[in-house]
C-alpha positions as CSV (number, residue, x, y, z in Angstrom):
1,M,30.3,7.8,13.3
2,A,28.2,5.6,15.5
3,L,25.9,3.0,14.1
4,S,22.2,2.9,15.0
5,R,21.0,-0.1,16.9
6,D,18.8,-1.3,14.0
7,V,21.9,-1.2,11.7
8,Q,24.0,-3.0,14.3
9,T,21.6,-5.9,14.6
10,E,21.6,-6.5,10.9
11,M,25.5,-6.8,10.6
12,R,26.6,-10.3,9.5
13,R,30.0,-11.6,8.3
14,P,30.1,-10.2,4.7
15,A,30.4,-12.9,2.1
16,I,33.1,-11.0,0.2
17,F,35.4,-11.2,3.3
18,V,34.6,-14.9,3.8
19,L,35.8,-15.6,0.2
20,L,38.8,-13.4,0.6
21,F,39.9,-15.0,3.9
22,W,39.8,-18.6,2.7
23,S,41.3,-17.7,-0.6
24,V,44.3,-16.2,1.2
25,L,44.7,-19.2,3.4
26,I,44.7,-21.7,0.5
27,T,47.1,-19.5,-1.5
28,V,49.4,-19.2,1.6
29,V,49.7,-23.0,1.8
30,V,50.3,-23.4,-1.9
31,V,53.0,-20.7,-2.0
32,W,54.7,-22.0,1.1
33,V,54.8,-25.5,-0.3
34,L,56.1,-24.4,-3.7
35,D,58.3,-21.6,-2.2
36,A,57.0,-19.5,-5.1
37,P,58.6,-16.2,-4.0
38,D,61.9,-18.1,-3.7
39,I,62.9,-16.3,-0.5
40,G,63.0,-19.4,1.8
41,R,60.8,-20.6,4.5
42,P,61.5,-18.7,7.8
43,F,59.1,-21.0,9.7
44,G,58.8,-24.7,9.5
45,P,55.5,-26.6,8.8
46,I,54.6,-26.9,12.5
47,P,54.8,-23.1,13.4
48,L,53.0,-22.4,10.1
49,A,50.2,-24.9,10.8
50,L,49.8,-23.6,14.4
51,S,49.6,-20.0,13.2
52,M,47.0,-20.9,10.6
53,L,44.9,-22.8,13.1
54,V,45.0,-19.8,15.5
55,L,44.2,-17.5,12.6
56,I,41.2,-19.7,11.6
57,A,40.0,-19.9,15.2
58,A,40.2,-16.1,15.5
59,W,38.4,-15.7,12.2
60,M,35.6,-17.9,13.4
61,A,35.3,-16.1,16.7
62,M,35.4,-12.6,15.3
63,P,32.1,-10.8,15.9
64,W,30.7,-8.4,13.2
65,S,28.3,-6.6,15.4
66,P,28.9,-4.0,18.1
67,E,26.5,-5.8,20.4
68,A,29.1,-8.6,21.0
69,S,30.9,-8.8,24.4
70,D,34.1,-7.0,25.0
71,R,36.0,-10.4,25.1
72,R,34.8,-11.3,21.6
73,K,35.6,-7.8,20.3
74,A,39.2,-8.3,21.4
75,V,39.5,-11.2,19.0
76,V,40.2,-8.7,16.2
77,V,43.5,-7.9,18.0
78,V,44.4,-11.6,18.1
79,F,43.5,-11.9,14.4
80,T,45.7,-9.0,13.4
81,A,48.7,-10.2,15.5
82,V,48.5,-13.8,14.1
83,A,48.1,-12.5,10.6
84,F,51.3,-10.4,11.1
85,V,53.2,-13.5,12.3
86,L,51.8,-15.6,9.4
87,C,53.0,-13.0,6.9
88,L,56.5,-13.0,8.4
89,G,56.6,-16.8,8.1
90,T,55.4,-17.0,4.5
91,F,55.2,-13.9,2.3
92,F,54.6,-10.3,3.5
93,M,52.1,-9.5,0.6
94,W,49.4,-11.6,2.4
95,A,49.2,-8.7,4.8
96,L,47.2,-6.7,2.2
97,P,44.0,-8.9,2.1
98,L,44.2,-9.9,5.8
99,Y,44.7,-6.2,6.7
100,A,41.6,-5.4,4.7
101,I,39.6,-7.9,6.7
102,A,40.9,-6.5,10.0
103,V,40.0,-2.9,9.0
104,A,36.5,-4.0,7.9
105,N,35.9,-5.9,11.1
106,T,37.1,-2.8,13.1
107,V,34.6,-0.6,11.2
108,F,31.7,-3.0,11.9
109,V,32.5,-3.7,15.5
110,F,34.0,-0.4,16.7
111,G,32.6,2.1,14.2
112,I,33.9,3.9,11.1
113,R,35.8,6.5,13.2
114,N,37.8,3.7,15.0
115,G,38.4,2.0,11.7
116,M,40.0,5.2,10.3
117,L,42.1,5.4,13.5
118,L,43.4,1.8,12.9
119,S,44.2,2.7,9.4
120,A,46.2,5.7,10.5
121,T,48.3,3.7,13.0
122,T,49.0,0.7,10.7
123,P,51.6,2.1,8.2
124,G,54.2,2.3,11.0
125,L,53.7,-1.3,11.9
126,V,53.8,-2.3,8.3
127,F,57.0,-0.5,7.7
128,A,58.6,-2.2,10.7
129,G,57.3,-5.6,9.8
130,T,58.4,-5.5,6.1
131,Y,61.8,-4.2,7.0
132,L,62.3,-6.9,9.6
133,Y,61.0,-9.5,7.1
134,S,63.9,-8.9,4.7
135,P,66.0,-5.9,5.4
136,G,68.5,-6.9,2.7
137,Q,66.1,-7.3,-0.2
138,I,63.3,-4.9,0.7
139,G,65.2,-2.2,2.5
140,V,63.9,1.2,3.7
141,G,62.5,2.2,0.3
142,G,60.6,-1.0,-0.1
143,S,59.3,-0.9,3.4
144,L,58.1,2.7,2.9
145,F,56.4,1.6,-0.4
146,F,54.4,-1.2,1.3
147,A,53.6,0.9,4.3
148,G,52.2,3.5,1.9
149,L,50.3,0.8,0.0
150,M,48.2,0.1,3.1
151,V,46.7,3.6,3.0
152,P,44.6,3.2,-0.3
153,V,43.7,-0.3,0.8
154,A,42.3,1.0,4.0
155,A,40.6,3.9,2.3
156,F,39.0,1.4,-0.2
157,V,37.8,-0.9,2.5
158,I,36.4,1.9,4.7
159,G,34.6,3.3,1.7
160,I,33.0,-0.1,1.0
161,C,32.0,-0.6,4.6
162,T,30.5,2.9,4.7
163,A,28.4,2.2,1.7
164,L,27.3,-1.0,3.2
165,V,26.3,0.6,6.5
166,D,24.5,3.4,4.6
167,A,22.6,0.8,2.5
168,I,21.6,-1.1,5.6
169,R,20.6,2.2,7.3
170,S,18.5,3.2,4.3
171,R,16.8,-0.1,4.2
172,Q,16.0,0.1,7.9
173,D,14.7,3.7,7.4
174,A,12.6,2.5,4.5
175,H,11.2,-0.4,6.6
176,R,10.5,2.0,9.5
177,L,8.8,4.5,7.2
178,L,6.8,1.7,5.6
179,G,5.7,0.5,9.1
180,D,4.8,4.1,10.0
181,L,2.8,4.5,6.8
182,E,0.9,1.2,7.4
183,A,0.1,2.3,10.9
184,A,-1.0,5.7,9.8
185,N,-3.1,4.1,7.0
186,A,-4.7,1.7,9.6
187,R,-5.5,4.7,11.8
188,L,-7.0,6.6,8.9
189,R,-9.2,3.6,8.0
190,Q,-10.4,3.4,11.6
191,Q,-11.0,7.1,11.7
192,A,-12.9,6.9,8.3
193,E,-15.0,4.1,9.7
194,R,-15.8,6.1,12.8
195,I,-16.7,9.1,10.7
196,R,-18.9,7.0,8.5
197,E,-20.6,5.5,11.5
198,L,-21.1,8.9,13.0
199,A,-22.4,10.4,9.8
200,T,-24.8,7.5,9.4
201,A,-26.0,7.9,12.9
202,E,-26.4,11.6,12.5
203,E,-28.3,11.2,9.2
204,R,-30.6,8.6,10.8
205,T,-31.2,11.0,13.7
206,R,-31.9,13.8,11.2
207,L,-34.3,11.7,9.2
208,A,-36.0,10.5,12.3
209,R,-36.4,14.1,13.5
210,E,-37.7,15.2,10.1
211,M,-40.2,12.3,10.0
212,H,-41.4,13.1,13.5
213,D,-41.7,16.8,12.8
214,T,-43.3,16.6,9.4
215,L,-44.9,13.2,8.6
216,G,-45.8,12.6,12.2
217,H,-47.7,15.9,12.3
218,Y,-49.5,15.2,9.0
219,L,-50.4,11.6,9.8
220,T,-51.7,12.7,13.2
221,A,-53.8,15.4,11.6
222,I,-55.1,13.0,8.9
223,N,-56.1,10.5,11.6
224,L,-58.0,13.1,13.6
225,Q,-59.7,14.4,10.4
226,L,-60.8,11.0,9.4
227,Q,-62.1,10.2,12.9
228,N,-64.1,13.4,12.8
229,A,-65.4,12.6,9.3
230,E,-66.5,9.2,10.7
231,R,-68.2,10.8,13.7
232,F,-70.1,13.4,11.6
233,E,-71.0,10.9,8.9
234,D,-74.6,10.5,10.0
235,R,-75.3,13.7,12.0
236,D,-73.7,16.2,9.6
237,P,-72.7,14.7,6.2
238,S,-71.5,18.1,4.8
239,R,-69.1,18.5,7.7
240,S,-67.9,14.9,7.3
241,R,-67.1,15.6,3.7
242,Q,-65.3,18.7,4.8
243,K,-63.1,16.7,7.1
244,I,-62.4,14.2,4.3
245,R,-61.3,17.1,2.0
246,E,-59.0,18.3,4.8
247,A,-57.6,14.8,5.2
248,R,-56.9,14.7,1.4
249,E,-55.2,18.1,1.6
250,S,-53.0,16.9,4.5
251,T,-52.2,13.8,2.5
252,L,-51.0,16.0,-0.5
253,A,-49.0,18.1,1.9
254,A,-47.3,15.0,3.4
255,L,-46.5,13.8,-0.2
256,G,-44.9,17.1,-0.8
257,E,-42.7,16.7,2.3
258,V,-41.7,13.2,1.2
259,R,-40.8,14.6,-2.3
260,R,-38.6,17.2,-0.7
261,S,-36.9,14.6,1.5
262,V,-36.1,12.4,-1.5
263,R,-34.7,15.5,-3.3
264,A,-32.6,16.3,-0.4
265,M,-31.0,12.8,-0.3
266,A,-30.4,12.7,-4.1
267,P,-27.0,13.7,-5.6
268,E,-26.6,17.4,-6.4
269,T,-26.8,16.9,-10.2
270,V,-30.1,15.0,-9.8
271,A,-31.5,17.7,-7.5
272,T,-30.4,20.6,-9.8
273,E,-30.5,19.2,-13.3
274,G,-32.8,16.2,-12.9
275,G,-33.6,13.2,-15.0
276,V,-31.9,12.5,-18.3
277,A,-29.7,15.6,-18.0
278,A,-28.2,14.3,-14.7
279,L,-27.5,10.9,-16.3
280,R,-25.9,12.6,-19.4
281,A,-23.6,14.7,-17.1
282,L,-22.6,11.6,-15.1
283,V,-21.7,9.6,-18.2
284,R,-19.8,12.6,-19.6
285,S,-17.8,12.9,-16.3
286,F,-16.3,9.4,-16.9
287,D,-15.4,10.0,-20.5
288,G,-11.7,9.8,-21.1
289,M,-10.8,8.8,-17.6
290,A,-10.2,5.1,-18.3
291,F,-12.4,4.6,-21.3
292,S,-14.6,6.4,-23.8
293,T,-18.3,6.7,-23.2
294,T,-21.5,7.2,-25.2
295,F,-25.0,8.1,-24.0
296,D,-28.1,7.4,-26.1
297,V,-31.7,8.2,-25.3
298,R,-34.6,6.5,-27.1
299,G,-38.2,7.5,-26.6
300,H,-39.6,10.8,-25.3
301,E,-37.4,12.7,-22.8
302,R,-39.8,13.7,-20.1
303,P,-39.7,14.2,-16.3
304,L,-39.5,11.0,-14.4
305,P,-40.7,10.2,-10.8
306,D,-38.1,11.2,-8.2
307,H,-37.5,7.6,-7.1
308,V,-36.9,6.5,-10.7
309,E,-34.5,9.3,-11.4
310,L,-32.5,8.5,-8.3
311,A,-32.4,4.7,-8.9
312,L,-31.3,5.2,-12.6
313,Y,-28.6,7.6,-11.4
314,R,-27.3,5.1,-8.8
315,A,-27.4,2.2,-11.4
316,T,-25.4,4.3,-13.9
317,Q,-22.9,5.2,-11.1
318,E,-22.5,1.5,-10.2
319,G,-22.1,0.4,-13.9
320,L,-19.5,3.0,-14.8
321,T,-17.6,2.5,-11.5
322,N,-17.4,-1.2,-12.0
323,A,-16.1,-0.7,-15.6
324,A,-13.4,1.6,-14.3
325,R,-12.3,-0.6,-11.5
326,H,-12.7,-4.2,-12.7
327,T,-13.4,-4.8,-16.4
328,R,-10.5,-3.0,-18.1
329,A,-12.9,-1.7,-20.7
330,S,-11.9,0.7,-23.4
331,A,-15.4,1.8,-24.3
332,V,-18.7,1.9,-22.4
333,D,-22.1,2.5,-24.0
334,V,-25.0,3.7,-21.9
335,S,-28.5,3.7,-23.3
336,L,-31.8,4.8,-21.8
337,A,-35.2,3.9,-23.3
338,I,-38.4,5.6,-22.0
339,D,-41.9,4.7,-22.8
340,D,-45.3,5.3,-21.2
341,E,-44.9,2.5,-18.7
342,S,-41.2,2.0,-17.9
343,A,-37.7,3.3,-18.2
344,R,-34.9,0.8,-19.2
345,L,-31.2,1.5,-18.6
346,V,-28.6,-0.6,-20.3
347,I,-24.8,-0.3,-19.7
348,R,-22.4,-2.3,-21.9
349,D,-18.6,-2.4,-22.0
350,D,-16.0,-4.2,-24.1
351,G,-13.9,-5.3,-21.1
352,R,-13.0,-8.7,-19.7
353,G,-16.2,-9.1,-17.8
354,A,-16.8,-9.5,-14.1
355,S,-15.7,-12.3,-11.8
356,A,-18.2,-14.9,-10.5
357,D,-17.7,-13.5,-7.0
358,A,-18.5,-10.0,-8.1
359,L,-21.6,-11.1,-9.9
360,E,-22.9,-13.2,-7.0
361,G,-21.6,-11.6,-3.9
362,G,-20.5,-8.0,-4.8
363,F,-21.9,-5.5,-2.3
364,G,-22.5,-2.8,-4.9
365,L,-24.5,-5.0,-7.3
366,A,-26.4,-6.6,-4.4
367,A,-27.4,-3.2,-2.9
368,L,-28.4,-1.9,-6.3
369,R,-30.5,-5.1,-6.9
370,D,-32.3,-4.5,-3.6
371,R,-33.0,-0.9,-4.5
372,I,-34.4,-1.8,-8.0
373,E,-36.5,-4.7,-6.8
374,G,-37.8,-2.6,-3.9
375,L,-39.2,-0.2,-6.5
376,G,-40.9,-3.0,-8.4
377,G,-38.2,-3.1,-11.2
378,T,-35.8,-5.8,-12.5
379,M,-32.1,-5.9,-12.8
380,V,-29.9,-8.3,-14.8
381,A,-26.1,-8.2,-14.4
382,R,-24.1,-10.6,-16.5
383,N,-21.1,-11.1,-18.7
384,A,-22.0,-10.9,-22.4
385,A,-21.0,-14.3,-23.8
386,A,-21.2,-13.4,-27.5
387,E,-19.8,-9.9,-27.8
388,G,-17.7,-10.1,-24.6
389,G,-17.6,-7.5,-21.8
390,F,-20.1,-6.8,-19.0
391,R,-23.8,-5.8,-19.3
392,L,-26.1,-4.2,-16.7
393,D,-29.8,-4.1,-17.6
394,V,-32.2,-2.2,-15.3
395,T,-35.9,-1.7,-15.9
396,L,-38.1,0.4,-13.7
397,P,-41.9,1.0,-13.9
398,L,-43.2,4.5,-14.1
399,G,-46.2,3.8,-11.9
400,A,-47.6,5.6,-8.7
401,G,-44.8,6.7,-6.5
402,L,-45.6,5.5,-3.0
403,A,-47.2,2.4,-4.3
404,S,-43.9,1.3,-5.7
405,G,-41.7,2.7,-3.0
406,G,-41.1,6.2,-4.3
407,V,-42.8,9.6,-4.9
408,D,-44.2,10.9,-8.1
409,R,-43.6,14.4,-9.2
């Protein structure tokens, strides 16, 4: 099974094989000095030292990535041959851990399929090597036993290497997928921004067309009617008064067009339900999502000017949304007080309050403050020091619509 290029580039000398290699070399020296197996020393210290030096050099030069040159890949053959000689000169059981290292390196450098091929051809060499090592003591049966022992060792090593390669491949796939998702998310944000800009431009164009077709017509008519009234003021007072009446009628018609435009831009619930009912429905829609809500109305529930309804609706939206996103509140209380001169909306929660940046530079609160002050009202957004939580207090006058930036009913 071939390894992908991403997996290949991540291959490094595994720490477990580093520990195994140096542990074997140290143990070989100790066993050789003590002659622990009590089977003599076939090699003297010089051949032993030379074979260990060559083995160490081969170990240090062995690549663990298929991207290495062919010359470096051949080092695994040198490593295997020197390990075989070392085992003949000390103790044949060292072949097991060194053989595991050779199989692992073959898997990483040449692929899992070639590692399995090496494992299949090794038992014959092990049989010959162990029989030559001590034909009198080990014999044919012992050589067969150790040759067969190499099979589960190879299977175990190949299994570990396969799992490692799969883990690396899975991590690479996850990184690649994460990169794709981030790129797709960036494209979606760009597309959403383009759509928003196009929608804004389209809405501006529509509003400009509406103003040109409706308000422009009425204002032109009013101007002509007033000019005629001024011209006939001395010569024909009755006709002048008639033109003034026509100008008033055109003014009322223009106000009706403005009222319909405001309704068209308002949220659907404001347009259909209107006033307090729309606020009650909005508060109810947040209940149970992240906190509980209550809505209380004091004073006389009566129709409010369109611009006041819309501003109160947006203020309630902003207060509830901030509570859901930032304050970690468990309860939010919304109260609306209506008297003859003003409407006051207060939104309180029991959360952790808003940050200083959000209070001073948050876009939502800043835009809401501009809207409220543009209608002649006041807005106070602050953290409640005594009882805790966040408080939004909005007061709007119920005066003449166009005089304060809106349209009366």
